Every structure is written in C-alpha cells, then in structure tokens.
N, C-alpha and C positions, 0 to 999 in steps of 0.2 A: 538578650544573651549575656550569659554571666562571664564575669571576668575569668580566665584560667589562672592557675598556680602555678605561674611559669616565672622564672628568675632569668628576664632577657640577657642580662650582662652574662649569665652563665651558659646561655644558650649561644650566644657568640663565641665564648671561648671553647665550648665542647665541638661545635662545627669548625671552628677555625683549627683545632686540633686535628681534626680528622679530614681535613682537605686532601692531604697525600692518600689516604687509604679510600676515600669515599666511591670513587669511581669503580673499584674493585667490587664493590658491594651494591650498587645503584641500578641494578637490573630492573628492578620494578619500577624505579624513580623514571628511568628513560623510556619504559613502556607508557606510563602515564603520560610522560611529557608528548610522546608519540600521538597518543589518543586525543589529549587536550587539543593538540594543534589541529588535529582531523575536526575538531568542531568548526573550524574556520572554514571547511571545504565548501559549504553552501552559502558564506557570506560574501558578499561584494565589497568589503571595506578594504581600502586601499590606504592604509595608514601612513602617515608621514614622520608622526613621532611615536616610538613604541616604549613602554616602560616594561621589564621584567623584573617581577619584586621576588626576592629570595631566590637569587640564581644561582646558588651552590657553585659547583665547577663549572656553569656554564652550558649543559647541554641544550636546555631550553632555548637558552640565549642562541646559540647557534642555529635552531631550527627555525626561530624567528627572523634570524640574519638571512637565512637561504631563502624564507619565503617572503620577505620584503627587503629587497636589495637596496632599494631607493630611499627606505625609510632610516631617519635618525634614531638609533637604538639605545636606551640607556638601560643598564642591568645594575641592580643594587641588591645587596645582602648584608646582614646584620653581623656576620663573621668575616674580619679584615683577611684571613686567610683563605676563605671561598673567594672572595673579591680577586685576589692576586690569583688564585687559579684560574679563574673564569677568564681573566684578562689574557694570563699566558696562553690559553688553550684556543683563545678566539682567532680566528683568520686573520691574514695581516690585511690590512686596508690597500687595495688598488686604489690608483689615483681618482679614478671614476666612480668609487663607491662611497656610500654614505659612511657617517662618522659612527663610531659606537663608544659610548662613555660606561665607565665603571665607577662605582663609588659605594662606601659603606651607609647603611641606612636602615633606620630602624621602620619596618612596614606600618607601624601605628602612627608614624611621625615622619611622613616623607616631607624631606627637603625641597619640594617643588611647589611652584605657584599654582592657583587653580587653573583648571582647563589647560594644563600642560601637554597631555598625551591624546592620540587619537585612539590608541589600543593601551590597555592598562592589562596585565596578565600576570599569573602567579602559580606556579606549579608546586604542590604539595610544600607549600611553606607556612600557611593559616594556622596549622595546628600548632605550631611553635610560636605563636603571637599570644602575649599575654592577654590582651583585650580584642579579639577576633571581629566584635561589632565594628570598633574603631577602626581596625585595618579596613573593613569594606568600605566605611565613611569616607576614608582617606582615598580608596582607589575611586570612588565617586568624586571626591572632591578636585582630583588632579585630571578626571576625564574632560576631553573637550565636546562641546556639543556634536551631536552626530557620531560620537565614539562608542566603543565596546569595552566593556570589563569581563574578563574570563579568568576563570582559577579553578583550581582543584585541590582537595584536601583530602584528608582521610576521615572516614565515616566511624559509628559507634560500634560496628562490628568488629573493627581492627584490632587484632591480636586478643580477640575474646577467649583462645585458649590459653595463652599467657597468663591473662587477667585471671581466668578461673582457677589456675593452678597457684597462683601467688596468693590468691584469696583464701584458697585451701590451706595454705602455709599460715597465714595470718590474715585478719580484714585489712590491718593497714598496708599490707604489702601489696594489696591490689592497686593500691595507690601510685605503686611505681610505673603503672601503664597510665599514660595520658587518657583523661575523658575526652571524648570525641562528639559532634553534633551529629544528628541524623540528616537525612535528606530534607525533610518537611520543615525543620527549624532553620535549615540554612537557606530555603527558599523564603520563610517568613522574613528572615533578617535581611534578606535582598528588597523585598518588599517595603520595608521601612524607609528605604532610599527614594531619591527622586530617580527613578530607572523605568525603563520601557521593556515589554517583553522579556521578562525574566524568565529563564529556563534553568532548570535543575535535573541531572540524571545521576545513574550511580553504576560502577562496575565492581565485582565481586572477584578477587583474586584468591587463589589457594596455593600457596608455595610450599614445598617440603624441604626438610632438611636432614641430616644424618642422625641429630639428636638436639636436645634443647640448647646444648652450649653452642652449637654452630648457629641456632638462632640468635642468641645474646652476644656472639661474637660478631654478627653481621650488624646487628643493632648499634653495637659500640663503634663499630668500623664506619657507619653512616654518621655517628655524632649523636645519635638519639639514645642518650645516656639520661638516666635518673636524676643525675646531679643538677638539672636545670629545673626540676621540680621543688617547689619550696614546700618545707615542712616534711620532707620525705622520709620515710625510715630507712634503715639501713640499706645499702644497694643490692644488686643482683650478685654479688661476688662472695657473699658470706657461704662458708663451707656448708652448714646446715640448709641452707635455703639451695644452694646448687644441688645439694643430694635429694632435697625433695623435688625440685624440678626434675631431675633426671627419671625419677620413678614415678612421680604422679603424671607428668606430662606425656612421658611414654606410655603409661597405662591407659591413659584418657582419650590421646589423641594422636594415635598412630594410624598410618596405612598398612595396607596389607603386606607390604614389603619392608615393614618395620621403620621407616622413616617417619618421623613426626611432621604434622602439618600445621601450618600457621595462616590464619585467614587475613585478609587486607581489604578492607571496603573502602573504596574512592568514590568521593563526591565531587561532581563537576558542576558549575553554575556560570551563567553568561547574563548579562544584561546589557541594554543599550540605554546611552544618555538620554534623560528626559528634559526637555527644555522646561515645561512647566512642573511644579511642585506636585509629586505623588500624593493624593489624599485617599489614604486607606478607607474601607470600608469595614466598619466594625472593630474589634479589638485585635491588636498584633500580639502574636504568642512569642515570647522570647525565645532564643535557641537554648535547648536544656543540653547539658553534657552528661553523658550516661557513664557513672562509674562501672 
C-alpha cells in the first residue's frame, strides 16, 4: 500500500480547530459508527482492554463504553482539541465503573506496548493517516492474543462527484480530494498481517445538499480540509473555482428536486489475532489508491 500525501501535523491542526463544529456536521460519521459497532453483534468477544483510534469528539468511544462497561477504554486522536472534546463529552465515571483514558497519539506510531488491548477499533480515521499500512500494522502490534481489530474508512467512490467537478476545472485540482482504497486492496493489506478470519464489506451512502457550497462548508466544519494534503493546489475557496463548482456540479450531479448529491463509500474490516505468523499463498497485491 502506497503512502498517502498527508501532512499529519496539519491534520491535527485542522481537526483540532473543528472540534467545536464537528458534531453539527458529523451525521454520517455517527451512522457509520453505529454500523461499525453492529459488526460486534455476533461476536463473543468480552474485552477487558479496548483502544479507540481516531476518537474525534468521542461518539464511537461512548458507544464502546456503553457496550463494554467493565472494560478499561483508551481513546486517542492526533488532534489535541478532539481529545479534549471527547474527554469533556464522556460520561462521568461511576465508582464501580471501569476507567477511560484519553491521549493524543499518531495512529501510525501508537505509544503502547505490544499486545496491550483485546479490542482495537477505529472509525473513519485511516483515510487521514499518511501510511495506512503502518496503521494496520500498529493495530495488529498492540492487539493481544485472542483479540479483534475492527475499523472503517472511506472507499474509492467517496466524493466522486466533487472529484470529477474539480478535475473538469483542472487536472491538478482533482487532488484536493483524497485518494481512497477499494475494498479488495484493503482486504489484501489485512492479509499481510498475522491475522485470522479477515472480513471486509462496504456501504454506499448518497447524501444531498442544497448546493455545492453547502457540501464544501460541511467538509470544512468536519475538519476535512485540503490544507492537510501535501503539494496541493490552491484550495476550494478561490472565486473562479467556486463559480465553476456551482455551475458544473449542479449541472451534472443534481437530483430531481434540484439538490446536489454526494457519494460516500464506507469500507469495513475486521480480523482476529493470529498466534502463528500468517504465510500468504502467492503474491500480495498492495493497496492502490485511486485518484
């Protein structure tokens, strides 16, 4: 899997600045968190130590807390502002309840010892990691024997309409939308690890907005700005580009009621700790990111 052109320092700054506005725009993120937790419905896992990577303002952290009340939960995010928001929104600990810890950490360089957690989970964070394959390896490294790793991330069809409209303005502006993996390459990356029973699946969401600027404002409110992309062209707020988006996007990607649509593909993956090192058969195909 190739390294993404992500400035992780800028990712932390962007999401830290959006901590106050994030929840007002994160409807899809909460829906995906609910569905990701649903992947545990048929699992018999009863973890004592749980790690949430990329916790944001803590919605998924709270879901994990409600499901595993006796587990010691650790939530981390690269944005200090998000860590503070998650900590502030977390339920007050009861005397009989397990402890929840919050910390700032890079998903690709987790500050935890090997085999520290029974459940390692992450909701919609991997797309903002400069080396997603390293993040997967870190998730596996801190996973204890018998443990489960569980994650969601955006897939290659995400924001395809916006990418097409930007590409029609200029080829380089298509790079303002992150490249995302497809489900097959994500599965192949999992198979590189020492894991058992890896499973991947997808959901496709179509959201509608009054106009292209409403979509752009939502992305900015979430902290998903192009400032985190290395070697990016001028951002989404130049007058000519905004005028082009308003005309092109609406002309090619509108619903019958005049609202514009935006596609979001979500990939889910889970795998169990394998005690014996996994020996792949044949060649492993690295994750390819599609521009």
